[in-house]
C-alpha positions in Angstrom: -82.5 -0.5 113.4 -79.3 -2.2 114.7 -78.5 -2.6 118.3 -75.2 -1.3 119.7 -72.7 -4.0 120.4 -70.7 -3.3 123.5 -67.8 -5.1 125.1 -66.8 -4.7 128.7 -63.3 -4.0 130.0 -62.6 -7.5 131.2 -63.6 -9.1 127.9 -61.6 -6.5 125.9 -58.5 -7.2 128.0 -58.9 -10.9 127.3 -59.4 -10.3 123.6 -56.3 -8.1 123.5 -54.3 -10.9 124.8 -55.6 -13.4 122.2 -54.0 -14.6 119.0 -56.4 -12.3 117.0 -56.8 -9.2 119.0 -59.4 -6.6 117.8 -58.3 -3.3 116.4 -58.9 -0.6 119.1 -59.7 2.9 117.7 -59.8 5.7 120.2 -62.0 8.5 118.9 -61.1 11.1 121.5 -59.0 14.2 120.7 -55.3 13.7 120.3 -54.8 15.6 123.5 -57.1 13.3 125.4 -55.5 10.3 123.8 -52.0 11.5 124.8 -53.2 11.9 128.4 -54.1 8.2 128.7 -54.9 5.4 126.3 -55.1 1.7 126.0 -51.8 0.2 124.8 -51.9 -0.5 121.0 -54.9 1.7 120.4 -55.0 4.0 117.3 -56.0 7.6 117.8 -58.7 8.4 115.1 -60.5 11.5 116.4 -64.3 11.4 115.7 -64.2 14.5 113.4 -61.3 12.9 111.4 -63.1 9.5 111.3 -66.2 11.1 109.9 -64.3 13.2 107.3 -62.1 10.3 106.1 -64.3 7.3 106.9 -64.3 5.7 103.5 -60.5 5.9 103.3 -60.0 4.6 106.9 -62.5 1.8 106.6 -60.6 0.1 103.8 -58.0 -0.8 106.4 -60.4 -2.1 109.0 -61.0 -5.7 108.0 -60.7 -7.0 111.5 -62.9 -6.7 114.6 -62.9 -3.1 115.7 -63.5 -1.8 119.3 -64.2 1.9 119.6 -63.1 3.8 122.7 -63.8 7.3 124.0 -64.1 8.8 127.4 -67.5 7.3 128.4 -69.0 5.9 125.2 -70.9 8.8 123.7 -68.4 9.7 120.9 -67.7 6.0 120.3 -71.5 5.5 119.7 -71.4 8.2 117.0 -68.3 6.6 115.4 -70.0 3.2 115.5 -73.0 4.6 113.6 -70.7 6.1 111.0 -68.8 2.9 110.5 -71.9 0.7 110.3 -73.4 3.1 107.8 -70.3 2.5 105.7 -70.8 -1.2 105.9 -68.4 -2.3 108.6 -70.2 -5.0 110.6 -67.9 -6.2 113.3 -67.8 -3.0 115.5 -68.0 -2.9 119.2 -68.0 0.0 121.8 -66.0 -0.3 125.0 -68.8 -0.1 127.6 -68.1 2.9 129.8 -65.1 4.0 127.7 -61.6 4.7 129.1 -63.2 5.7 132.4 -64.5 2.2 132.9 -61.3 0.6 131.7 -59.2 2.6 134.2 -61.8 2.0 137.0 -61.5 -1.7 136.4 -57.8 -1.5 137.1 -56.5 -2.0 133.6 -53.3 -0.3 132.5 -53.1 2.7 130.3 -50.2 4.5 128.6 -49.9 7.9 130.1 -48.5 11.1 128.6 -49.0 14.8 129.2 -52.0 15.3 131.5 -54.8 17.4 130.0 -58.5 18.0 130.9 -60.8 15.8 129.0 -63.1 17.4 126.5 -66.3 17.0 128.5 -64.7 18.8 131.5 -63.6 21.6 129.2 -67.2 22.0 127.9 -68.5 22.2 131.4 -65.9 24.9 132.3 -66.6 27.0 129.2 -70.4 26.7 129.3 -70.6 27.3 133.1 -68.2 30.3 132.8 -70.3 31.9 130.0 -73.6 31.3 131.9 -72.2 32.6 135.2 -70.6 35.7 133.6 -73.7 36.4 131.6 -76.0 36.2 134.7 -73.7 38.4 136.8 -73.3 40.8 134.0 -77.0 41.0 133.5 -77.2 43.1 136.7 -75.6 45.9 134.7 -76.7 45.0 131.1 -80.0 43.0 131.4 -79.7 41.8 127.8 -76.8 39.5 128.8 -79.3 37.1 130.2 -80.0 36.0 126.6 -76.4 34.8 126.3 -77.0 32.5 129.2 -80.3 31.4 127.6 -78.5 30.7 124.3 -75.9 28.5 126.1 -78.6 26.7 128.0 -80.5 26.1 124.7 -77.3 24.9 123.0 -76.6 22.4 125.8 -80.2 21.2 125.6 -79.9 20.7 121.9 -76.6 18.9 122.4 -78.2 16.4 124.7 -81.2 15.8 122.4 -79.1 15.5 119.3 -76.2 13.6 121.0 -73.7 16.0 119.6 -71.9 19.0 121.0 -70.9 22.0 118.9 -69.0 23.5 121.7 -67.0 20.3 122.2 -66.3 20.1 118.4 -65.0 23.7 118.6 -62.9 23.1 121.7 -61.4 19.9 120.1 -59.8 22.1 117.4 -57.8 24.2 119.9 -54.0 23.6 119.9 -54.3 22.4 123.6 -56.5 19.5 122.4 -54.6 18.7 119.2 -51.6 17.1 120.9 -49.4 15.2 118.6 -50.0 15.3 114.8 -53.0 13.3 113.9 -54.1 13.4 110.3 -55.7 10.9 107.9 -52.5 9.9 106.0 -50.7 9.2 109.2 -53.5 7.1 110.6 -53.9 5.2 107.4 -50.2 4.5 107.3 -50.3 3.2 110.9 -53.3 0.9 110.1 -51.6 -0.4 107.0 -48.4 -1.0 108.9 -50.1 -2.9 111.7 -52.1 -5.0 109.2 -48.8 -6.1 107.5 -47.3 -7.0 110.9 -50.4 -9.0 111.9 -50.3 -10.9 108.6 -46.6 -11.7 109.0 -47.0 -12.8 112.6 
């Protein structure tokens, strides 16, 4: 079993200013990425990375640093990339939250709620509505139980079906983000780095 390689915000900032900066892949949704991201990062949402991993990995010959909100999705992306044979992969310790807390700059766009906050809102609303509604229709308590069971499974499996569903909403899609566009960006930046 391999151990997760992390990099803290200070070290990443130093590496980004070096002659050979790492490739930063932000695996959050396009909407989250648009809200705030590290300058020069590429948005490769986790679901897209998983689906097109072999095509994307062909263009990741450099050191790669994975970023998400707090590190959970980045850890899943790291596992996927390591399984495909990419060795020089790191996770930004604490994610974009730690980066901003340390005072490092981000590019800002349209402000949206992050995916984890959306999951808490939807799950909490379903549970609250189900419990209140169970006073009239007692069987609604099972809806609350199902959501609680789903959240428990999500924690144990380190995945979130509700989050994956919410990430597909137009609100979270933001700018166009598809495999051909991402690959073209990665190829273009590789050519620029080689020429520089």
